[in-house]
C-alpha positions, 0 to 999 in steps of 0.5 A: 430836565430841560423844559421842552423835554418835560413838555414832550413827556407830558404831551406823550402822557396825555396822548396815552392817558385816560379821559380823566387824566386828559381832562385834569391836564386840560384844566391844569394848563388851560383853565384860566384861558377858558375862564377869561374866554368865557368872561369875555364872551359874556361881557361882549354879549351883555354889551351888545344886548344893552346896545340893541335893547336900550331905549331912549327915555322919552319922559321921566317923573320923579315921585318923591316918597312914593310907592307903587301899590303893585308893579302891574298898576305902575306899568299900566299907568305909564302905558296909559300915559304913553297912549295919551301922549302918543309915545311908542314904547317899543322905541322909548321908555317912560320912567316913574322914578320912586327910588328917592325916599326921605325919612326911610329906615333904609337910608338917610335924608342926606343920601336922598338929597344927593340922589336928587342933586345928581339927577337934577344936575344931569337933567335926567328928570322932567317933573317932580311930584311930592308932598309940597314940603319937600318941593319947597326947598327946591322951588326956592332955589329956582329949580322949577318953572314959573308956570306962567312961562310954561303953560299956555293960556288955556292951561293957565285958566283951566288949572289956576285953582290948583296952583302951588305958589312961592313968594318971589320976594322970599327968593330974593332974600334967600339969594341975598343971604347966600351972597352975604354968607348970612348963616343966621337968616331963616326964610319965612315961607308963605302959605303955598295956597294963599298967594294973596298974602305974598309980595310976589306970588309965583306959581311953580306947581300944581296940586294933584286932584283927587281921582288923578290916575297917578294917585290911584296907582301910587301911595304918597306920604304926607299931604296932597302931592304937587307937581313941578316942572324942572327948569332944565327939562329935556321934554317940555312938550311931553311934560305939558301933556303929562300935566293934562293927563293928570289934571283932566 
């Protein structure tokens, strides 16, 4: 039977068929059109929603090996900083990223290092807060600001007793070993709280004080955490305010 004749017979059957037959016919012949149509509508609605509601990030702090004591406390902390810095949270987001965990059972240190590399390379992060031992490797490859070039004179004087130091001479040795492909070189890091024992002490971080609002809401593993400012921060003024917010 020609295709057109078969089609006419099916249409005639549909016209005189029961409701159940009509529904079955519709889904047999049009279900994929319906499925793709619904998918297209959902995708378009989702895209429009993201476009309308997506907010620019005004500031991002990466909190290594940290966990919020509760969701509400974490959001209260970001809200408090927003008020302190005069950031309109209806238009901008403040992000405290706690996703990077070293030594976690659910992931490897390699994966955590890759996360940091991606975020730092993309300049998505303004400050990094962690146990000083985790900050060490990033500090010695030049990822952080020399605070003498970042803080103003008042801040330098106010926070000098909380500085976290690295030795510029060791940085030069590390760079020389890298250029010479010296894989046997093992750097000897100085004590970050004893700059007097370093050849070229450089303040690259601040130890957070007891009672700091961030420490009230987040649990950090390891020693007293320190904060460093990423050299490629997109929001240096906000990062400076964040330091004052935590240290005051």
